[in-house]
N, C-alpha and C positions, 0 to 999 in steps of 0.2 A: 504494500500500500504506500502510495506516495505521500510524503510529508508536505509537499509544496515548497520546500526550502531548497535553496541553491547554495552549494559550497564550492569554493575555489581552493584547490590544494596546490601549494607552490613548491615544486620540487618533486621529481619522479624517482627518487631513491626508494629503498625499502620502507622507510617511514611514510613517505607520501603514498606509495602503493597500498600500504596497510590502511592508512586513513581513508583513502578513496574506496577501497574494497569494502571496508566495514560500513561506511556511510552509504555507499551505493546499495549495499544489501539491505539497508534499513529504510529505504524509500526516499533518500535524499538524491537530488540531482547534482552530480559531481563533475567538475572539470578539473583535470590533472594537467598541470603545466610543467614541462620538462625542457631545459635549455638544450640538451643534446638531442640528436636524432633517434635516440633509443632510451628507454627507461632503465632503471636499475641502479643508478648512481655509482657508488664504488663497488657494487656487486653485479657487474655486467660483463658484456663481451663486446669486442670490436675487432675489425679486420686488422691483421698484422701489417697490411700495407698502408694503414691510416685509420683515423678515427671518424671518418665521414659517414660510416654506416652503409656504404654502397659497394665497396670493392675489397678484395683480399680475403684470405682465409680467416674465419672468425675464431678467436680464442678468448677465453676468460681473461680479464685483466690480472686476476690472481685466483688461485684455488680457494674457494670459499667452502667452509666445512660447517655442518651443523651436527648437533647431537640429539639424541632422543629427548633430552631434557628441554629442548627448545620448543616448548609446546605451542607458543604463539606463532612462531615461524611455520611450524607444521600446519597449524590451523589456517594460516594465510595461504599456504600452498593448496590446501583443500578448497578454500574459497575460490581460488583461481582455477581449480580443476586440473592441477599439475602435480598432485601428490604422488602419482604413480611414476613420476620421472626422477624421484629421489631413490638412490640405491644405498642401502645400509650395509656397513661392514662391522663384523664382531671381533676382529683381531687387530691389535696394534703391533707393528713390527719395529723394533728398535735395532738399528744396525750400527755396529762399531767400525771404525777404520780398520780395514783388513777383511771386513765382510761378515764377522761373527754376528749372528742374528738371534734376538730373543723375542718372544711373543707374549703379549699381555692379553688375556681374554677371560671371559666369565667362566667360573667353574661351578661346582656343585653346591657351594655354600650360599646362603641368602645374603642379601645386602645388609650391612656394608662390607661383608667379608667375601664377596663374590669373586674377588681377584686373588684370594689367598694362595691357591695352588700355583697359578702362573706367576704371581708376583715373587714368591719365594724361589722360583726357578729361574728368575732373570739372571743372566750371566754377567751383566755389566756392573752389578753392585755386589759388595760382600755382605756377609750375614749381619755383622753389627750395623751396617748402614740400612739394611732392610728392616731390622728391628726398630731402629730409630725412626725411620719413615713411617712404619706401621703405628708406632706410638703417637707420632704427630698427627697422622690421619685420624686416629681414634679420638684425638682431642678436638678436632675441627668443629663438630656440632655444638659442643659445650662452649667453645670459644665464641662462635657466632652468636649463640644465645646470651652469653653472659658478659662479654667484654664491650666496652663503650669507646675504646680508643683505636679500633681497627682501621678506621678511616684516617687516622693521624699518623700511623706508622706504616712503613713499607713492608711488602711481603718478605723481603730479605731480612728485615729486622725480626719478623715473626719466626722465620725459619731458624735464624741464629738463636733466638730464645729457646727454640725446641731442640737445640744442639745437633742440628743437621750438619754433616760434613760438607766440605766444598764439593767433593765428588758427588755426593747425593744431591746437592743443590743443582749442580750443573747438568748431571745426567738424568735426573728424574724430574724434580720440581720445575726447573727451567724449561725442559723440553715440553712439558704439558702447558705451563701457564703463559710463557711468553707468546706462544702461538695463539692461545685462546684470548688473551687480553691485549695483545699487540703492544707490550711495553716490557722493559727490563724489570727484573725483580726489585732493584733498588729505587725504581721510579713508579712502582705499582702499589697502590694502596692495598694493605693486607685485606681489607674488607672485600675487595673485588676478587683477589686471588683465592681467598677461602670460599667465597660464594661459588665461583666457577668450579673449583675443585670438588666441593661438596655436592652440588647439583649434577655436575657432569660425570663424576667418577664414582661417587659413593652412595648417593641417596637412594638409588633404585638399581636393581641388578642389570637393567637394560639401558640405563640413562647414558652410558658411555658410548653406545653404538654410534658410529660415525656415518653421517649421511652425506653423499656426494651427488651432485646433479649428473644425470646421464645424458644431458643435452647442454649446449652452451647456455650460460645463465640468462642471456637476454630472451631465450625462448620460454622461460618460465613466466615472464610477465610482458606479453605483447597485447595488442588491442583485443584479440580474441579472448585471452584469459581474463582481462579486466572487464570485458563485457559479461563474461560468465559470472563475475562477482556482483554485478548489479548495474545500475544506471550511471556508468562512468565513461567519460569521453577523454581520450588522451591527446594532448597537443604537443607535437614535437617541435624542436627549435623555437621554443617559446620561453625565452628568458625573462625573469622578473627584472624590470629596469627602474622601478620606482615604488617606494612605499611611503606614504605620507599620512599624517594624522590630521583629520579635518577639525573644524572648530568645535564640533560636538563630541570630539574624542574618539570617533570611529575611524577606522583605517581605510584608506583608499589605495588601490594597487594598479600599477601599469605593467603590462607584459608587452615586450617589443615596442615600447613607446606609446602604446594605446591603453586607455583605461579599460578595466574589466569589471563587470558587475557581479556581485554575489551577496547573499545574506550573511555569509561567514567566510573568513579566510583562515586557512591553516598553513603556517609556514613550516615546511619540512626542509628548509635550506640549511646547508652547513653553517656552523657558527661564524666563520669568516665572511661568508656571503651576506648573512643577515646583519652582521655588524656594519658592513659597508652601506647597507640600505637603511638601517635603523640604529645608528650609534647610540641614540638616547633611550633605548628600550628599557634600560634598567638592569641589564645583565652585566656582571663583572667580567667584561670581555678579557681583561689582562690575565685572568686566572686560567684561560684555556690555551693549551699548546697542542701541537700535532705530533703524531708518531707515525713514521713511514712503514710501508711494506713494499718489498720488491719481489716480483714474480719473474722467473727466468724460464723461458721455453726453449727446449732443445730438441731438435729432430736429427736422429742418427740414421745411418744406412742399414742398420740391423738392430735387432733387439738387444738391449743392454741389461734388462732385468725382467724377472717374472713376477716380482712382488707387485701387488696393486697399489701400494703406498708404503712409506716407511719414514720414521723419524730418524735423522742421521745425527749421531753423537759426536761431540768434541770439535765441531767445525763450524764455519760460518753458515753454510746451508743447513737449514733445520728440518725441512720436510721434502720428500720426493713423492710425486703422484704420477702414476703410470697412466697416460692419457691415450695411448694408442699402440697396443701390442708390444710394449717395451721399447719401441723405436722413438716415440714422442713422449718425453717426460717433462713435467713442470716442477720446478724447484721453488721453494718459498723461503724467504727470510723476513721474519716479523721484526718490528722495531729496528729496521735496517739502516740506522744512521751511518754505519761504516761504509755503506754502498752508495749513499745518496750522491756524493760528489765524484764517485769513481766513474771513469769513462766506460762506455758500453762494452768495448772490446775487453777491458780488464775484468769486468764483471763476468763476462762469458768465459774468459780464461780461468778465472778463479773457480767458477762453477764446474767446469769440465775437469779441472785438476782435482778438486775435492771429490767429485763423483767417481773418479777412477779409484779412489781409496776404498770406496764402499762396494763398487760393482766393477770387478776387473775386466768385464767384457767391454767397458768403455774404451780401454786402451787400444783395442784392435778395431774399434768402430770409427767411421768417418762422420764427423759432424756436418750435416748437409745444410742446416740453417739454424739460426738462433734469433730469439727476440727477447728483449728486456723491457719490462714495464715497471717503472718506479712510481708508486703512489706516495708522493711526498706528504700529502695531506690525507692519508688513509683513514685515520681515526683520531679522536682526541686522546691525549695522554692521561691515563687514569691515575693521576698523581695523588699522593696523600694530601688530605685537606680540601680536595676539590668537591666532594659530594654535596656539601651544603651550598655550594655556589652554582650548581647546575639548576637552571630554571625549571619551574613546573610548566604545565600546559597553558594555564590561564595567564593573561596579561592584564594591564590596566585598561585595555581597549575591549569593549564588550563583543566586538565582531572579529577579534583576532586572537588566534591560538598558536601555540608552539608544539612542534614535534621534531624528532630527530634523535639519533643515538646519543647526542651530547646533552640532551635534556634529561630531567630526572625520571628515568624509566624504571629504576630499580635494578638495572643491569649495567655493566660496563659497555664499551663500544663494540658491540657484536651485532650480527644480523637479528638475533632475538631481541636485543635491546632496542634496535630501530623499530621493529614491528610492535613491540610493547608500547613504545612512545606513540606510534600511530593509533593504536587501539585506545590508549588513554585519551588522546586528543579527540578521537571520534566519540568517545563516551561524553566528553565535556561538551562538544558541539550538540550532541543529541539532547543532553540535559537542558542546556540553555534554550534550545529550540522547542522544548516542551514535549519531546518524544524520547524519554530516557531509555537507553539500551545498555546492555552489558556485552562487551566484546573481549575484554582482557581475561585470559585464562590464568589462574594462580599457578605459581611454581609448583613443581612436583613434591617439594618438601619445604 
């Protein structure tokens, strides 16, 4: 049933898509404006020959991973009719230089002890380190429930409190958390690290299962999937060029230099874009910093690995994803500040050199082509002390709302956090419009 209300959603990343899909399904008329020729924001695909959306081989800008605990992201995929395009994996492969491989997977015990068998069989940690890690993991739910300083200390501070060795920190905690939160442990608020570890690894026996899209990311949210979600119209190459506050305190918006009309506006723009458009919004902009991600795509003339994916220990490259029969692999470096200024050729050389240490077949393979994508503004930096400075969805303007992974979603900068923010904003709009609805799904624990 139509509400008769019109909403303009500014920004077609996951937060904008989630806002539009939720409101469209609730009877609102929604226009979604995206500056690029394709939606998805920082979780999208584009041709390696350019970002014009028209030519070249389409690759994901970076491998994006979800877990079973990402209940709102999974709900969004169902709303878009693309849930069947996500493939889940139940094993994590840890590979050491030299090729020795350990596997972490669910066993016979119930959560939170479901990893016990495979965890104590890991080859890259010694027994005292495993015992110390197990004791720290056992303490997590009590720490989350009882401590009030976790947003003020770093994850590294917390790990040292729990007497974790440097080897355990580097080879276990860092491998899981830096990729999940996209920040180094000494710059990551302990509250975020513990939340992600608890929900993603311990809270439920299947919550750790890793979901990967079986199609390029941009195929998950095109015009057809958005129409499946409700009354949503997607506008490509439609950049927001002006946001002004009128005399009555309501917000007016221009897209491409032309005014657009709507009963409500939801900004799902990155914080640096919104700051340029509305510097006086009341957000403590200086508190927000970026953390980069680098994706490295390599195509060889022959297969170099049979593993579907692997986390690579002790080197710059953190993850490998097998994207095409072992011949096309994608490598990921989160919080990749060391690579930001490095020339493309040197990044490729580093990646191939390190990959040879884990997969000997690389030495005899010929690199046919390579592509490097540096997302310098990939996410906000989940710094200690930042949580209270993240804005909520309501603003001082009755027709203007905020969403985006940098807003107060209850999660760090993840796809789940972005979708949560969109659902929170959609609930706020629906409530103000007199048609209250619930979209946000509570965390699994």
